[in-house]
C-alpha positions as CSV (number, residue, x, y, z in Angstrom):
1,M,97.3,-83.9,234.2
2,R,97.5,-80.7,236.3
3,V,100.3,-79.4,234.1
4,T,98.1,-80.0,231.1
5,H,95.2,-77.9,232.6
6,I,97.6,-75.1,233.5
7,L,99.1,-75.1,230.0
8,L,95.6,-75.1,228.4
9,A,94.6,-72.2,230.7
10,L,97.7,-70.2,229.7
11,A,97.1,-70.9,226.0
12,G,93.5,-69.8,226.4
13,A,94.5,-66.6,228.2
14,A,97.1,-65.9,225.5
15,L,94.5,-66.3,222.7
16,A,92.0,-64.1,224.6
17,G,94.7,-61.5,225.0
18,S,95.5,-61.6,221.4
19,A,91.9,-61.2,220.4
20,A,91.5,-58.3,222.8
21,Q,94.6,-56.7,221.2
22,S,93.2,-57.3,217.7
23,Q,89.9,-55.7,218.7
24,A,91.7,-52.7,220.3
25,K,93.8,-52.3,217.2
26,D,90.7,-52.3,215.0
27,E,89.0,-49.7,217.2
28,A,92.2,-47.6,217.2
29,E,92.2,-47.6,213.4
30,C,88.7,-46.2,213.2
31,P,88.5,-42.5,214.0
32,I,86.3,-41.4,216.9
33,F,84.6,-38.9,214.6
34,G,84.5,-39.9,211.0
35,P,83.9,-42.8,208.6
36,C,85.5,-46.1,209.6
37,L,86.0,-47.0,206.0
38,S,89.3,-47.1,204.1
39,P,89.8,-44.2,201.7
40,A,89.0,-46.6,198.8
41,E,85.8,-47.9,200.5
42,L,84.7,-44.3,201.3
43,S,85.3,-43.2,197.7
44,Q,83.2,-46.2,196.4
45,A,80.4,-45.3,198.9
46,I,80.4,-41.7,197.8
47,T,80.2,-42.6,194.2
48,K,77.3,-45.0,194.8
49,A,75.5,-42.4,196.9
50,Q,75.8,-39.7,194.3
51,A,73.4,-41.6,192.1
52,L,70.7,-40.6,194.6
53,P,69.3,-37.1,195.4
54,L,71.7,-35.0,197.5
55,G,70.4,-34.5,201.0
56,S,68.5,-37.8,201.1
57,A,69.2,-40.5,203.8
58,R,71.2,-42.5,201.3
59,N,73.2,-39.5,199.9
60,P,73.5,-37.1,202.9
61,V,75.1,-33.7,202.5
62,R,78.7,-34.2,203.8
63,T,80.1,-31.5,206.1
64,D,82.7,-30.8,208.7
65,M,81.0,-31.0,212.1
66,P,78.0,-28.8,213.2
67,P,79.5,-25.5,212.1
68,G,79.8,-27.1,208.6
69,E,76.2,-28.1,208.7
70,R,75.0,-24.6,209.6
71,A,77.4,-23.0,207.1
72,Y,75.9,-25.2,204.3
73,L,72.3,-24.5,205.4
74,D,72.9,-20.8,205.6
75,R,74.0,-20.8,202.0
76,L,70.8,-22.4,200.7
77,R,68.2,-20.2,199.0
78,C,64.5,-20.8,198.4
79,S,62.9,-20.1,195.0
80,D,62.2,-16.5,196.0
81,G,65.9,-16.0,197.0
82,S,65.3,-16.0,200.7
83,A,67.2,-18.2,203.1
84,P,65.1,-21.1,204.5
85,A,64.5,-21.3,208.2
86,Y,65.8,-24.6,209.6
87,D,65.8,-26.7,212.7
88,R,67.7,-29.8,213.6
89,A,65.3,-32.6,214.1
90,G,67.9,-34.8,215.7
91,S,70.2,-37.7,215.0
92,V,68.5,-40.4,212.9
93,G,70.8,-43.4,212.7
94,E,73.6,-44.7,210.6
95,G,74.1,-43.4,207.1
96,P,75.8,-44.9,204.0
97,F,79.3,-43.9,205.2
98,G,79.0,-45.7,208.5
99,T,78.4,-42.5,210.6
100,I,75.4,-41.0,212.4
101,L,73.2,-38.7,210.3
102,D,71.5,-35.5,211.4
103,L,68.1,-34.5,210.0
104,Y,67.2,-30.9,209.4
105,Q,63.7,-29.5,208.7
106,L,63.7,-26.6,206.3
107,R,60.9,-24.1,205.7
108,C,60.5,-21.5,202.9
109,A,58.0,-18.8,204.0
110,G,57.6,-17.0,200.7
111,G,59.0,-19.6,198.2
112,T,59.2,-23.2,197.4
113,P,59.6,-25.8,198.5
114,A,57.4,-24.8,201.5
115,E,59.1,-27.6,203.5
116,A,62.0,-29.9,203.0
117,Q,64.1,-32.4,204.9
118,V,67.8,-32.6,204.6
119,Y,70.0,-35.4,205.9
120,M,73.6,-34.4,206.8
121,D,76.7,-36.3,207.7
122,M,79.0,-34.1,209.7
123,Y,82.0,-36.5,209.9
124,H,83.9,-35.4,206.8
125,A,86.7,-33.2,208.0
126,G,87.7,-30.4,205.7
127,Y,84.8,-31.1,203.3
128,A,82.3,-28.4,202.2
129,E,79.5,-29.2,199.8
130,D,78.9,-26.7,196.9
131,R,75.9,-28.3,195.3
132,P,72.4,-27.4,196.5
133,V,69.8,-30.0,197.6
134,P,66.9,-30.4,195.1
135,G,64.5,-27.4,195.1
136,F,67.1,-24.9,196.3
137,T,69.9,-22.9,195.0
138,I,73.2,-22.2,196.9
139,T,75.3,-19.1,197.3
140,P,79.1,-19.4,196.8
141,R,81.3,-19.9,199.8
142,G,82.7,-16.7,201.1
């Protein structure tokens, strides 16, 4: 009887260890910074998101970290050709690609739109968006 308890305890420990290894493996496959989607899943999520307005919570502007966010925003132009003023409002939860979104508030002093919100997903290494969000134009990357 005692041997049975010991064997059951060892079997339980082995299963728990296996589950912990599996969880560690899953976590290791997900990058610390970036979508935890397979390339095919990410491609499908991007295709689905593109049916919605760029810069919305369900189709955020994809960039490469905070410098990419600022580089994109610096290229936007209001209707009068001026660059909008902008402030980061903060992180606002998970987006359609499984990463945390940043929200920016934009203001056009002499043009339209007078105010706008732009959602951004900075976890897309090497990616730079060339399309403007609605209501703005964008300058070419230099």
